[in-house]
C-alpha positions in Angstrom: 44.2 88.1 76.5 46.1 87.4 73.3 49.4 88.1 74.9 49.0 85.1 77.2 49.6 82.4 74.6 52.2 84.5 72.9 54.2 85.1 76.0 54.0 81.5 77.4 54.9 80.0 74.0 57.8 82.4 73.4 59.2 82.0 76.9 59.1 78.2 76.9 60.6 78.0 73.4 63.4 80.4 74.5 64.0 78.2 77.5 64.3 75.1 75.3 66.7 77.1 73.2 68.9 78.0 76.2 69.1 74.4 77.2 70.0 73.4 73.7 72.5 76.2 73.5 74.5 74.8 76.4 74.3 71.4 74.7 75.6 73.0 71.5 78.5 74.4 73.5 79.3 70.9 74.7 78.9 69.6 71.1 81.3 72.2 69.8 83.9 71.4 72.3 87.3 71.2 70.6 86.5 73.9 68.0 88.3 77.2 68.2 86.3 80.3 68.9 86.7 81.4 65.3 85.4 78.1 64.0 82.5 77.8 66.4 81.2 81.4 66.1 79.1 81.0 62.9 77.4 77.9 64.3 76.6 79.7 67.5 75.2 82.8 65.8 73.2 80.6 63.4 71.6 78.8 66.4 70.8 81.9 68.3 69.1 83.6 65.4 67.3 80.3 64.6 65.9 79.9 68.1 64.8 83.5 68.2 63.0 83.3 64.9 61.4 80.0 65.8 60.2 81.3 69.1 58.6 84.4 67.6 57.0 82.4 64.8 55.6 79.7 67.0 54.4 82.3 69.5 52.6 84.2 66.7 51.1 81.0 65.4 49.9 80.1 68.9 47.9 83.3 69.0 46.5 82.7 65.6 45.5 79.1 66.6 43.9 80.3 69.8 41.8 82.9 67.9 40.9 80.2 65.3 39.8 77.7 67.9 37.7 80.3 69.8 35.9 81.7 66.8 35.4 78.7 64.6 34.7 76.1 67.2 33.3 78.3 70.0 35.8 76.7 72.4 36.6 78.3 75.7 39.6 80.7 75.5 41.6 79.0 78.2 41.2 75.5 76.7 42.0 76.9 73.2 45.1 78.6 74.7 46.3 75.5 76.4 45.9 73.4 73.3 47.7 75.9 71.1 50.5 76.5 73.6 51.1 72.8 73.9 51.1 72.2 70.2 53.4 75.1 69.3 55.8 74.5 72.2 56.3 71.0 70.8 56.7 72.3 67.3 59.2 74.9 68.5 61.2 72.4 70.4 61.4 70.1 67.4 62.5 73.0 65.2 65.0 74.1 67.8 66.5 70.6 67.8 66.7 70.7 64.0 68.5 74.0 64.3 70.9 72.5 66.8 71.9 69.8 64.3 72.1 72.3 61.4 74.4 74.5 63.5 76.8 71.6 64.2 76.8 70.6 60.5 77.4 74.2 59.4 80.3 74.5 61.9 81.8 71.2 60.7 81.4 72.3 57.0 83.2 75.5 57.7 86.1 73.9 59.5 
Protein backbone atom coordinates (compact mmCIF):
# COMPACT_ATOMS: atom_id res chain seq x y z
CA UNK A 1 0.00 0.00 0.00
CA UNK A 2 2.98 2.30 0.42
CA UNK A 3 3.41 2.64 -3.32
CA UNK A 4 0.07 4.46 -3.67
CA UNK A 5 1.09 7.77 -2.02
CA UNK A 6 4.53 7.54 -3.65
CA UNK A 7 3.15 7.00 -7.13
CA UNK A 8 0.40 9.61 -6.97
CA UNK A 9 2.65 12.28 -5.47
CA UNK A 10 5.45 11.61 -7.96
CA UNK A 11 3.14 11.61 -10.99
CA UNK A 12 1.34 14.80 -10.01
CA UNK A 13 4.62 16.60 -9.29
CA UNK A 14 6.08 15.43 -12.59
CA UNK A 15 2.93 16.67 -14.31
CA UNK A 16 3.37 20.08 -12.68
CA UNK A 17 6.98 19.98 -13.84
CA UNK A 18 5.95 19.27 -17.43
CA UNK A 19 3.57 22.24 -17.45
CA UNK A 20 6.27 24.47 -15.95
CA UNK A 21 8.78 23.15 -18.49
CA UNK A 22 6.65 24.44 -21.33
CA UNK A 23 6.30 27.74 -19.48
CA UNK A 24 10.10 27.77 -19.15
CA UNK A 25 10.45 27.24 -22.88
CA UNK A 26 8.25 30.29 -23.39
CA UNK A 27 10.23 32.23 -20.79
CA UNK A 28 13.49 31.40 -22.50
CA UNK A 29 12.22 32.48 -25.90
CA UNK A 30 14.90 34.55 -27.59
CA UNK A 31 17.84 32.68 -26.09
CA UNK A 32 19.93 30.52 -28.37
CA UNK A 33 20.01 26.79 -27.83
CA UNK A 34 23.51 26.99 -26.41
CA UNK A 35 22.49 29.70 -23.93
CA UNK A 36 19.25 27.99 -22.81
CA UNK A 37 20.56 24.43 -22.40
CA UNK A 38 22.04 24.82 -18.88
CA UNK A 39 18.80 26.31 -17.57
CA UNK A 40 16.71 23.56 -19.13
CA UNK A 41 18.95 20.81 -17.77
CA UNK A 42 18.93 22.41 -14.33
CA UNK A 43 15.15 22.57 -14.34
CA UNK A 44 14.69 18.96 -15.47
CA UNK A 45 17.08 17.64 -12.81
CA UNK A 46 15.44 19.88 -10.17
CA UNK A 47 11.92 18.64 -10.96
CA UNK A 48 12.98 15.00 -10.91
CA UNK A 49 14.75 15.39 -7.56
CA UNK A 50 11.86 17.33 -6.04
CA UNK A 51 9.36 14.74 -7.31
CA UNK A 52 11.31 11.83 -5.82
CA UNK A 53 11.93 13.62 -2.53
CA UNK A 54 8.32 14.69 -2.03
CA UNK A 55 7.06 11.23 -3.03
CA UNK A 56 9.35 9.62 -0.46
CA UNK A 57 8.30 12.13 2.21
CA UNK A 58 4.66 11.43 1.37
CA UNK A 59 5.19 7.77 2.20
CA UNK A 60 6.99 8.68 5.43
CA UNK A 61 4.19 11.07 6.41
CA UNK A 62 1.55 8.45 5.66
CA UNK A 63 3.35 5.90 7.84
CA UNK A 64 3.76 8.48 10.60
CA UNK A 65 0.09 9.43 10.54
CA UNK A 66 -1.10 5.82 10.57
CA UNK A 67 1.19 4.67 13.38
CA UNK A 68 1.34 7.68 15.69
CA UNK A 69 -2.24 8.91 15.40
CA UNK A 70 -3.95 5.61 14.47
CA UNK A 71 -5.51 7.36 11.49
CA UNK A 72 -7.07 5.39 8.66
CA UNK A 73 -4.55 4.69 5.87
CA UNK A 74 -6.63 6.28 3.13
CA UNK A 75 -7.20 9.50 5.06
CA UNK A 76 -3.52 9.67 5.98
CA UNK A 77 -2.56 9.03 2.36
CA UNK A 78 -4.88 11.78 1.09
CA UNK A 79 -3.51 14.28 3.60
CA UNK A 80 0.13 13.48 2.83
CA UNK A 81 -0.46 13.46 -0.93
CA UNK A 82 -2.18 16.85 -0.77
CA UNK A 83 0.52 18.41 1.40
CA UNK A 84 3.48 17.10 -0.58
CA UNK A 85 1.95 17.89 -3.96
CA UNK A 86 1.65 21.51 -2.80
CA UNK A 87 5.21 21.47 -1.44
CA UNK A 88 6.48 19.93 -4.69
CA UNK A 89 4.63 22.47 -6.82
CA UNK A 90 6.05 25.38 -4.83
CA UNK A 91 9.57 23.95 -5.08
CA UNK A 92 9.12 23.42 -8.82
CA UNK A 93 8.12 27.06 -9.26
CA UNK A 94 11.22 28.06 -7.31
CA UNK A 95 13.27 25.87 -9.65
CA UNK A 96 11.60 27.56 -12.62
CA UNK A 97 12.73 30.98 -11.43
CA UNK A 98 16.22 29.72 -10.59
CA UNK A 99 16.54 28.24 -14.08
CA UNK A 100 15.68 31.56 -15.67
CA UNK A 101 18.12 33.42 -13.39
CA UNK A 102 20.91 30.92 -14.12
CA UNK A 103 20.30 31.19 -17.86
CA UNK A 104 20.38 34.98 -17.67
CA UNK A 105 23.55 34.92 -15.56
CA UNK A 106 25.31 32.67 -18.07
CA UNK A 107 24.28 34.80 -21.04
